[in-house]
ROTORPA-780634 format. One record per atom (N, C-alpha, C): residue number from 1; residue in three letters; x, y, z. Coordinates in pm, whole numbers. Atoms other than C-alpha are relative to their C-alpha. Layout:
% residues N
- NUM;ALA;X;Y;Z
...
//
This chain:
% residues 229
- 1;MET;-48;135;22
- 1;MET;-666;393;2870
- 1;MET;121;-2;-92
- 2;PHE;-111;-3;94
- 2;PHE;-426;492;2592
- 2;PHE;133;15;71
- 3;ARG;-125;-16;-74
- 3;ARG;-165;605;2843
- 3;ARG;45;-132;61
- 4;GLU;-35;130;-57
- 4;GLU;-181;264;3011
- 4;GLU;56;-93;-107
- 5;LEU;-50;83;109
- 5;LEU;-134;94;2675
- 5;LEU;144;39;-34
- 6;LEU;-135;-44;29
- 6;LEU;174;307;2606
- 6;LEU;98;-46;107
- 7;SER;-90;42;-108
- 7;SER;319;224;2948
- 7;SER;32;-148;-11
- 8;ILE;-24;143;21
- 8;ILE;278;-146;2870
- 8;ILE;98;-20;-114
- 9;PHE;-90;12;115
- 9;PHE;448;-102;2532
- 9;PHE;145;29;39
- 10;ARG;-136;-45;-34
- 10;ARG;750;53;2708
- 10;ARG;65;-84;108
- 11;THR;-56;86;-104
- 11;THR;805;-223;2962
- 11;THR;46;-131;-61
- 12;GLY;-41;132;46
- 12;GLY;933;-578;2941
- 12;GLY;-117;-94;-14
- 13;ASP;121;82;11
- 13;ASP;575;-705;2937
- 13;ASP;-10;-59;-140
- 14;PRO;16;57;134
- 14;PRO;488;-942;2648
- 14;PRO;-69;93;-99
- 15;LEU;66;-94;90
- 15;LEU;266;-668;2510
- 15;LEU;98;98;-63
- 16;SER;-96;-94;57
- 16;SER;576;-457;2450
- 16;SER;48;-47;-137
- 17;GLU;-39;54;129
- 17;GLU;674;-690;2165
- 17;GLU;-108;30;-105
- 18;MET;109;-35;91
- 18;MET;333;-628;2012
- 18;MET;13;148;-40
- 19;GLY;-18;-141;30
- 19;GLY;401;-255;2037
- 19;GLY;109;23;-104
- 20;LYS;-107;-11;99
- 20;LYS;727;-295;1847
- 20;LYS;-48;-44;-138
- 21;ASN;52;49;127
- 21;ASN;551;-496;1579
- 21;ASN;-99;100;-62
- 22;PHE;95;-99;50
- 22;PHE;278;-233;1553
- 22;PHE;73;120;-60
- 23;ASN;-78;-112;53
- 23;ASN;532;46;1507
- 23;ASN;65;-36;-134
- 24;GLU;-59;46;126
- 24;GLU;700;-161;1236
- 24;GLU;-106;-6;-109
- 25;MET;109;-2;97
- 25;MET;363;-207;1064
- 25;MET;-23;141;-54
- 26;LEU;20;-139;42
- 26;LEU;317;169;1057
- 26;LEU;112;47;-93
- 27;ARG;-114;-41;83
- 27;ARG;665;223;917
- 27;ARG;-8;-60;-140
- 28;LEU;9;67;129
- 28;LEU;618;-33;641
- 28;LEU;-116;53;-83
- 29;ALA;115;-54;72
- 29;ALA;273;100;551
- 29;ALA;30;138;-55
- 30;HIS;-40;-133;48
- 30;HIS;419;450;524
- 30;HIS;90;-14;-122
- 31;GLU;-90;21;113
- 31;GLU;698;328;296
- 31;GLU;-77;-50;-122
- 32;LEU;81;53;109
- 32;LEU;444;136;89
- 32;LEU;-78;111;-69
- 33;ASN;81;-106;58
- 33;ASN;225;442;40
- 33;ASN;83;102;-77
- 34;ILE;-88;-89;74
- 34;ILE;518;657;-66
- 34;ILE;32;-61;-137
- 35;SER;-29;69;127
- 35;SER;607;397;-330
- 35;SER;-122;-1;-90
- 36;ALA;123;2;79
- 36;ALA;244;370;-440
- 36;ALA;-26;134;-66
- 37;ALA;21;-134;56
- 37;ALA;223;747;-490
- 37;ALA;93;24;-117
- 38;ARG;-93;-19;112
- 38;ARG;533;746;-708
- 38;ARG;-48;-75;-124
- 39;ILE;51;77;113
- 39;ILE;380;474;-923
- 39;ILE;-122;68;-60
- 40;PHE;124;-61;47
- 40;PHE;40;643;-946
- 40;PHE;24;130;-77
- 41;PHE;-26;-129;63
- 41;PHE;181;985;-1035
- 41;PHE;108;-8;-109
- 42;GLY;-95;17;110
- 42;GLY;427;839;-1288
- 42;GLY;139;48;31
- 43;GLU;-132;-49;-40
- 43;GLU;739;924;-1091
- 43;GLU;104;-110;9
- 44;SER;-93;113;-15
- 44;SER;896;577;-1096
- 44;SER;97;-12;-116
- 45;GLY;-86;8;117
- 45;GLY;1036;601;-1447
- 45;GLY;36;-143;-35
- 46;ALA;-48;133;39
- 46;ALA;1249;305;-1552
- 46;ALA;-3;-99;116
- 47;ASN;1;88;-117
- 47;ASN;1231;168;-1196
- 47;ASN;-141;-46;38
- 48;GLY;139;30;-32
- 48;GLY;856;114;-1215
- 48;GLY;-23;-145;40
- 49;ASP;20;142;-30
- 49;ASP;868;-267;-1222
- 49;ASP;62;-37;134
- 50;THR;-66;28;-128
- 50;THR;1114;-279;-932
- 50;THR;-79;58;115
- 51;GLU;78;-65;-106
- 51;GLU;907;-34;-730
- 51;GLU;-130;-76;26
- 52;GLU;124;76;-18
- 52;GLU;591;-235;-791
- 52;GLU;26;-129;77
- 53;ALA;-35;122;-72
- 53;ALA;762;-554;-675
- 53;ALA;27;29;147
- 54;THR;-27;-40;-138
- 54;THR;885;-375;-364
- 54;THR;-129;29;75
- 55;LEU;128;-33;-61
- 55;LEU;534;-248;-296
- 55;LEU;-73;-125;46
- 56;TYR;70;123;-37
- 56;TYR;387;-598;-298
- 56;TYR;73;-73;113
- 57;GLU;-77;60;-110
- 57;GLU;668;-720;-74
- 57;GLU;-32;70;132
- 58;LEU;33;-75;-121
- 58;LEU;595;-443;175
- 58;LEU;-140;-35;49
- 59;ASP;137;36;-38
- 59;ASP;224;-528;169
- 59;ASP;-2;-137;67
- 60;ALA;-6;134;-61
- 60;ALA;304;-892;244
- 60;ALA;58;6;141
- 61;ARG;-61;-13;-133
- 61;ARG;521;-787;539
- 61;ARG;-97;65;99
- 62;VAL;103;-61;-85
- 62;VAL;243;-564;676
- 62;VAL;-102;-105;41
- 63;ASN;99;104;-30
- 63;ASN;-3;-852;651
- 63;ASN;55;-103;98
- 64;ALA;-61;99;-88
- 64;ALA;239;-1091;818
- 64;ALA;10;52;143
- 65;LEU;-8;-59;-134
- 65;LEU;288;-851;1110
- 65;LEU;-137;7;65
- 66;GLU;135;1;-56
- 66;GLU;-87;-817;1152
- 66;GLU;-33;-137;57
- 67;GLN;27;136;-45
- 67;GLN;-116;-1194;1179
- 67;GLN;81;-35;124
- 68;THR;-86;24;-117
- 68;THR;177;-1206;1422
- 68;THR;-59;64;124
- 69;ILE;58;-71;-115
- 69;ILE;18;-945;1649
- 69;ILE;-127;-69;47
- 70;ARG;122;71;-40
- 70;ARG;-313;-1130;1643
- 70;ARG;34;-125;81
- 71;ARG;-40;121;-75
- 71;ARG;-140;-1451;1752
- 71;ARG;54;38;137
- 72;GLN;-56;-43;-128
- 72;GLN;48;-1262;2021
- 72;GLN;-110;39;98
- 73;VAL;110;-41;-86
- 73;VAL;-274;-1114;2155
- 73;VAL;-74;-123;55
- 74;VAL;72;120;-43
- 74;VAL;-452;-1452;2165
- 74;VAL;82;-78;101
- 75;THR;-88;73;-92
- 75;THR;-154;-1617;2331
- 75;THR;7;69;135
- 76;HIS;-12;-77;-125
- 76;HIS;-122;-1339;2587
- 76;HIS;-126;-12;84
- 77;LEU;126;3;-74
- 77;LEU;-489;-1345;2681
- 77;LEU;-36;-140;49
- 78;SER;28;137;-45
- 78;SER;-488;-1723;2718
- 78;SER;72;-35;129
- 79;VAL;-75;24;-123
- 79;VAL;-248;-1696;3012
- 79;VAL;-82;51;119
- 80;PRO;76;-44;-117
- 80;PRO;-432;-1685;3348
- 80;PRO;66;122;66
- 81;GLY;-51;-121;-64
- 81;GLY;-396;-1346;3514
- 81;GLY;14;117;-93
- 82;ASN;-15;-108;97
- 82;ASN;-378;-1146;3193
- 82;ASN;-134;60;-44
- 83;GLU;132;-49;40
- 83;GLU;-750;-1076;3179
- 83;GLU;-11;152;6
- 84;THR;7;-147;-12
- 84;THR;-689;-716;3284
- 84;THR;51;71;-126
- 85;ASP;-53;-60;122
- 85;ASP;-515;-659;2950
- 85;ASP;-98;-7;-117
- 86;VAL;98;13;109
- 86;VAL;-830;-731;2748
- 86;VAL;-28;133;-69
- 87;PRO;28;-126;70
- 87;PRO;-913;-361;2682
- 87;PRO;114;46;-90
- 88;TYR;-115;-42;79
- 88;TYR;-560;-287;2562
- 88;TYR;16;-89;-123
- 89;SER;-11;94;111
- 89;SER;-560;-598;2346
- 89;SER;-106;28;-106
- 90;LEU;105;-34;94
- 90;LEU;-892;-502;2189
- 90;LEU;37;125;-79
- 91;LEU;-42;-121;68
- 91;LEU;-756;-157;2110
- 91;LEU;106;-32;-105
- 92;LEU;-107;35;92
- 92;LEU;-447;-306;1950
- 92;LEU;-54;-77;-120
- 93;MET;59;76;111
- 93;MET;-654;-549;1742
- 93;MET;-73;94;-97
- 94;THR;67;-98;85
- 94;THR;-858;-254;1613
- 94;THR;101;78;-83
- 95;LEU;-99;-84;67
- 95;LEU;-550;-51;1526
- 95;LEU;76;-76;-108
- 96;VAL;-76;73;102
- 96;VAL;-365;-327;1341
- 96;VAL;-83;-19;-126
- 97;LYS;84;11;119
- 97;LYS;-664;-368;1111
- 97;LYS;3;129;-80
- 98;ASP;-10;-128;71
- 98;ASP;-649;3;1029
- 98;ASP;131;9;-78
- 99;VAL;-130;-8;67
- 99;VAL;-279;-22;946
- 99;VAL;5;-96;-119
- 100;GLU;6;95;112
- 100;GLU;-340;-330;732
- 100;GLU;-75;60;-117
- 101;ARG;76;-64;106
- 101;ARG;-599;-133;536
- 101;ARG;80;112;-67
- 102;LEU;-88;-100;60
- 102;LEU;-342;143;484
- 102;LEU;84;-64;-111
- 103;GLY;-76;71;102
- 103;GLY;-136;-114;298
- 103;GLY;-86;-34;-120
- 104;ASP;90;38;109
- 104;ASP;-433;-231;92
- 104;ASP;-33;119;-89
- 105;TYR;37;-116;81
- 105;TYR;-537;117;-15
- 105;TYR;121;58;-74
- 106;GLY;-120;-41;72
- 106;GLY;-179;207;-101
- 106;GLY;21;-86;-123
- 107;LYS;-13;92;114
- 107;LYS;-163;-100;-321
- 107;LYS;-105;32;-107
- 108;ASN;106;-36;95
- 108;ASN;-497;-6;-480
- 108;ASN;37;126;-79
- 109;LEU;-40;-124;65
- 109;LEU;-359;341;-555
- 109;LEU;97;-28;-114
- 110;ALA;-99;32;103
- 110;ALA;-65;195;-746
- 110;ALA;-62;-75;-116
- 111;GLN;62;81;105
- 111;GLN;-292;-41;-941
- 111;GLN;-80;82;-99
- 112;ILE;78;-84;91
- 112;ILE;-478;251;-1100
- 112;ILE;70;19;-133
- 113;VAL;-73;-21;126
- 113;VAL;-201;278;-1361
- 113;VAL;-40;-102;-105
- 114;SER;47;97;100
- 114;SER;-349;-31;-1526
- 114;SER;-118;56;-79
- 115;ILE;112;-66;69
- 115;ILE;-650;190;-1616
- 115;ILE;51;110;-92
- 116;ARG;-56;-110;79
- 116;ARG;-445;485;-1736
- 116;ARG;150;5;21
- 117;PRO;-146;7;-19
- 117;PRO;-71;409;-1778
- 117;PRO;72;132;-24
- 118;GLU;-68;-126;33
- 118;GLU;11;753;-1919
- 118;GLU;-6;96;118
- 119;PRO;3;-101;-107
- 119;PRO;98;1043;-1688
- 119;PRO;-130;78;-3
- 120;LEU;124;-77;-9
- 120;LEU;-204;1235;-1566
- 120;LEU;22;140;-58
- 121;PRO;-17;-132;62
- 121;PRO;-264;1559;-1757
- 121;PRO;2;112;104
- 122;SER;-6;-114;-91
- 122;SER;-174;1884;-1589
- 122;SER;-130;77;-4
- 123;GLY;123;-77;-9
- 123;GLY;-454;2108;-1475
- 123;GLY;-44;14;143
- 124;PRO;47;-25;-137
- 124;PRO;-654;2218;-1170
- 124;PRO;-30;-127;79
- 125;CYS;34;124;-72
- 125;CYS;-774;1866;-1084
- 125;CYS;125;-71;48
- 126;LEU;-125;63;-42
- 126;LEU;-425;1721;-1081
- 126;LEU;68;83;108
- 127;ASP;-61;-87;-102
- 127;ASP;-297;2021;-885
- 127;ASP;-65;-23;137
- 128;GLU;71;21;-126
- 128;GLU;-565;1967;-620
- 128;GLU;31;-138;58
- 129;LEU;-32;133;-49
- 129;LEU;-492;1595;-600
- 129;LEU;142;-4;57
- 130;LEU;-136;-7;-53
- 130;LEU;-123;1674;-547
- 130;LEU;1;67;138
- 131;VAL;14;-63;-132
- 131;VAL;-222;1903;-259
- 131;VAL;-51;-103;101
- 132;ILE;52;106;-87
- 132;ILE;-424;1616;-111
- 132;ILE;109;-101;32
- 133;ARG;-110;96;-22
- 133;ARG;-131;1381;-157
- 133;ARG;97;52;105
- 134;ARG;-97;-56;-95
- 134;ARG;106;1613;27
- 134;ARG;-58;5;141
- 135;GLY;63;-6;-131
- 135;GLY;-144;1658;309
- 135;GLY;-6;-136;67
- 136;VAL;8;135;-56
- 136;VAL;-198;1285;356
- 136;VAL;138;-50;39
- 137;GLU;-136;46;-32
- 137;GLU;175;1214;343
- 137;GLU;55;71;123
- 138;ARG;-46;-72;-120
- 138;ARG;239;1482;604
- 138;ARG;-61;-61;126
- 139;VAL;65;65;-114
- 139;VAL;-16;1324;838
- 139;VAL;64;-137;24
- 140;PHE;-58;135;-11
- 140;PHE;128;978;766
- 140;PHE;137;7;67
- 141;GLU;-135;-13;-54
- 141;GLU;480;1095;846
- 141;GLU;-1;27;150
- 142;ALA;6;-39;-141
- 142;ALA;368;1230;1184
- 142;ALA;-67;-103;89
- 143;VAL;83;90;-81
- 143;VAL;138;948;1296
- 143;VAL;81;-86;96
- 144;SER;-77;93;-82
- 144;SER;404;712;1426
- 144;SER;50;66;128
- 145;SER;-55;-65;-119
- 145;SER;570;961;1661
- 145;SER;-112;51;91
- 146;VAL;113;-47;-82
- 146;VAL;236;1108;1776
- 146;VAL;-60;-116;79
- 147;PHE;53;119;-68
- 147;PHE;108;760;1858
- 147;PHE;98;-47;108
- 148;ARG;-101;49;-93
- 148;ARG;434;656;2024
- 148;ARG;8;86;125
- 149;ASP;-14;-92;-113
- 149;ASP;444;966;2244
- 149;ASP;-134;30;69
- 150;GLY;131;-33;-58
- 150;GLY;70;982;2312
- 150;GLY;-24;149;0
- 151;ALA;5;-146;7
- 151;ALA;83;1344;2197
- 151;ALA;-142;47;-33
- 152;HIS;142;-32;15
- 152;HIS;-279;1453;2251
- 152;HIS;-22;123;-88
- 153;ASP;22;-125;74
- 153;ASP;-255;1811;2117
- 153;ASP;39;-17;-147
- 154;GLU;-44;22;138
- 154;GLU;-59;1704;1809
- 154;GLU;-99;-89;-74
- 155;ALA;99;88;61
- 155;ALA;-311;1426;1744
- 155;ALA;-124;78;-41
- 156;MET;118;-81;32
- 156;MET;-599;1674;1760
- 156;MET;25;90;-120
- 157;ALA;-31;-86;114
- 157;ALA;-423;1908;1517
- 157;ALA;1;-80;-130
- 158;LEU;-2;84;119
- 158;LEU;-364;1625;1272
- 158;LEU;-139;-48;-38
- 159;ILE;138;39;28
- 159;ILE;-725;1512;1306
- 159;ILE;-73;114;-72
- 160;ARG;61;-114;67
- 160;ARG;-837;1862;1212
- 160;ARG;48;10;-145
- 161;ASP;-56;-4;136
- 161;ASP;-603;1859;913
- 161;ASP;-58;-113;-85
- 162;GLY;51;115;74
- 162;GLY;-723;1513;813
- 162;GLY;-144;17;-42
- 163;ARG;141;-24;35
- 163;ARG;-1087;1614;822
- 163;ARG;-10;103;-113
- 164;ALA;-2;-99;108
- 164;ALA;-1006;1914;601
- 164;ALA;39;-67;-132
- 165;ILE;-41;73;119
- 165;ILE;-830;1683;356
- 165;ILE;-115;-84;-55
- 166;ALA;115;81;43
- 166;ALA;-1136;1455;348
- 166;ALA;-102;86;-74
- 167;ARG;94;-91;69
- 167;ARG;-1353;1753;253
- 167;ARG;53;38;-138
- 168;LYS;-60;-29;130
- 168;LYS;-1109;1842;-24
- 168;LYS;-22;-117;-97
- 169;CYS;20;119;84
- 169;CYS;-1138;1484;-153
- 169;CYS;-143;-4;-54
- 170;ASP;140;3;42
- 170;ASP;-1516;1502;-162
- 170;ASP;-27;103;-109
- 171;GLN;23;-105;99
- 171;GLN;-1513;1830;-353
- 171;GLN;70;-32;-131
- 172;LEU;-73;31;123
- 172;LEU;-1249;1711;-599
- 172;LEU;-72;-107;-81
- 173;ILE;75;105;71
- 173;ILE;-1453;1400;-684
- 173;ILE;-117;62;-76
- 174;VAL;111;-69;67
- 174;VAL;-1749;1625;-765
- 174;VAL;52;77;-121
- 175;ASN;-56;-82;109
- 175;ASN;-1531;1856;-977
- 175;ASN;43;-87;-118
- 176;VAL;-45;89;108
- 176;VAL;-1377;1571;-1174
- 176;VAL;-120;-62;-71
- 177;GLY;118;62;59
- 177;GLY;-1714;1404;-1225
- 177;GLY;-77;93;-92
- 178;LYS;71;-98;82
- 178;LYS;-1859;1725;-1369
- 178;LYS;86;56;-113
- 179;GLY;-90;-53;101
- 179;GLY;-1556;1791;-1587
- 179;GLY;-14;-69;-135
- 180;SER;6;52;137
- 180;SER;-1487;1705;-1950
- 180;SER;121;-85;-37
- 181;LEU;-115;85;27
- 181;LEU;-1181;1482;-1913
- 181;LEU;-44;-133;-58
- 182;ASP;34;130;59
- 182;ASP;-1169;1152;-2099
- 182;ASP;-28;-102;111
- 183;ALA;47;99;-97
- 183;ALA;-1304;840;-1930
- 183;ALA;114;-57;84
- 184;GLY;-112;58;-73
- 184;GLY;-966;694;-1837
- 184;GLY;56;95;104
- 185;THR;-53;-101;-92
- 185;THR;-841;1015;-1680
- 185;THR;-98;27;114
- 186;THR;102;-23;-102
- 186;THR;-1169;1076;-1498
- 186;THR;-1;-113;101
- 187;THR;1;117;-90
- 187;THR;-1167;723;-1356
- 187;THR;123;0;90
- 188;ALA;-124;1;-78
- 188;ALA;-802;748;-1247
- 188;ALA;-1;107;108
- 189;LEU;2;-109;-97
- 189;LEU;-851;1083;-1076
- 189;LEU;-100;-26;112
- 190;ILE;100;26;-102
- 190;ILE;-1168;980;-897
- 190;ILE;45;-113;93
- 191;LEU;-48;110;-84
- 191;LEU;-1023;649;-779
- 191;LEU;117;45;88
- 192;GLY;-114;-47;-79
- 192;GLY;-697;815;-672
- 192;GLY;-44;86;117
- 193;THR;51;-87;-106
- 193;THR;-887;1077;-476
- 193;THR;-71;-81;108
- 194;ARG;74;83;-95
- 194;ARG;-1111;817;-316
- 194;ARG;96;-81;87
- 195;TYR;-96;78;-78
- 195;TYR;-816;602;-211
- 195;TYR;76;88;98
- 196;TYR;-68;-90;-93
- 196;TYR;-640;901;-62
- 196;TYR;-93;37;116
- 197;LYS;92;-27;-110
- 197;LYS;-954;978;137
- 197;LYS;-3;-118;97
- 198;ARG;4;117;-87
- 198;ARG;-961;621;269
- 198;ARG;132;-15;77
- 199;ILE;-129;4;-71
- 199;ILE;-588;628;353
- 199;ILE;-1;100;114
- 200;GLY;9;-101;-104
- 200;GLY;-643;952;540
- 200;GLY;-94;-41;111
- 201;GLY;96;45;-101
- 201;GLY;-945;802;717
- 201;GLY;58;-102;96
- 202;HIS;-60;100;-88
- 202;HIS;-751;506;849
- 202;HIS;112;59;86
- 203;LEU;-97;-70;-83
- 203;LEU;-473;735;966
- 203;LEU;-71;71;115
- 204;LEU;75;-68;-105
- 204;LEU;-734;933;1158
- 204;LEU;-53;-101;102
- 205;ASN;41;103;-95
- 205;ASN;-861;609;1311
- 205;ASN;111;-28;101
- 206;VAL;-114;23;-90
- 206;VAL;-512;548;1453
- 206;VAL;16;120;94
- 207;LEU;-14;-119;-84
- 207;LEU;-492;906;1577
- 207;LEU;-112;11;102
- 208;SER;113;-10;-93
- 208;SER;-836;879;1736
- 208;SER;25;-79;128
- 209;SER;-29;80;-120
- 209;SER;-697;617;1975
- 209;SER;76;81;104
- 210;VAL;-75;-84;-93
- 210;VAL;-479;889;2128
- 210;VAL;-93;92;79
- 211;VAL;85;-101;-62
- 211;VAL;-772;1117;2211
- 211;VAL;-137;-51;42
- 212;MET;133;51;-29
- 212;MET;-1078;894;2243
- 212;MET;7;-127;85
- 213;PRO;7;128;-71
- 213;PRO;-1180;611;2480
- 213;PRO;-25;-113;-99
- 214;LEU;6;116;89
- 214;LEU;-1189;258;2338
- 214;LEU;-131;-8;-78
- 215;ASP;129;15;68
- 215;ASP;-1562;260;2259
- 215;ASP;-23;103;-109
- 216;LYS;18;-105;99
- 216;LYS;-1521;575;2050
- 216;LYS;116;10;-98
- 217;VAL;-109;3;97
- 217;VAL;-1203;487;1860
- 217;VAL;-62;-18;-139
- 218;ASP;49;-8;137
- 218;ASP;-1264;550;1486
- 218;ASP;-105;110;-14
- 219;TYR;96;-111;7
- 219;TYR;-1513;826;1577
- 219;TYR;76;127;39
- 220;TYR;-93;-109;-26
- 220;TYR;-1284;1124;1540
- 220;TYR;-61;136;-30
- 221;ASP;64;-130;20
- 221;ASP;-1541;1403;1510
- 221;ASP;46;94;110
- 222;GLU;-69;-85;-97
- 222;GLU;-1355;1685;1682
- 222;GLU;-88;54;113
- 223;PRO;79;-60;-109
- 223;PRO;-1644;1848;1877
- 223;PRO;-31;-99;112
- 224;THR;31;95;-102
- 224;THR;-1703;1521;2065
- 224;THR;123;-53;72
- 225;ALA;-123;51;-60
- 225;ALA;-1338;1460;2151
- 225;ALA;22;66;136
- 226;PRO;-18;-55;-133
- 226;PRO;-1264;1502;2524
- 226;PRO;131;78;9
- 227;ASP;-124;-76;-21
- 227;ASP;-1000;1738;2658
- 227;ASP;110;-88;55
- 228;GLY;-101;87;-59
- 228;GLY;-827;1459;2846
- 228;GLY;46;-107;-94
- 229;ARG;-57;106;82
- 229;ARG;-633;1161;2720
- 229;ARG;-93;-121;-2
//
């Protein structure tokens, strides 16, 4: 079904406008998460206030696009003869919610600095969180083109990487919780790790649409994924 959805996105059909809006949502959510990471890891410097304002603006634009796509779907399905597009519309409604959550979790990541404004202390826990960050950002950077092209093999590879990142997140939370860092640092590291796991999870939900049928989207357990599209 995913191939049919892509073919609709590439035509003059009204659903193609929804496809453009969805791609823009992904782009904005990616930009938002990059900004959120700079804020969380203390890389914004003197531009922190400006970056935070930009982040909230990006989140508002993501939310507005989600609402636009929802209206477009309802309008499209209300036209007689468009009933055959119901499965594709349902898939799109599922995916836009995942992208909207990417914006929310990115925003949550940036808000952690209110708990611990100072830079995070160097050490094994921070090093591991930076590895997780790079992994999630690499998946994020690839998602748009993989989705746009319906690249099944690339999607499967990213799903494998994403599941490995999720396991790293789980282990890091345990390590931080058992460590001797102060309360503020412990809270910031655990929340940051948890948000990165959720960001990665929603990216995998989007990728799952490339390799799974509609009823199994969001269930990206690799052994159950079919060989076909």
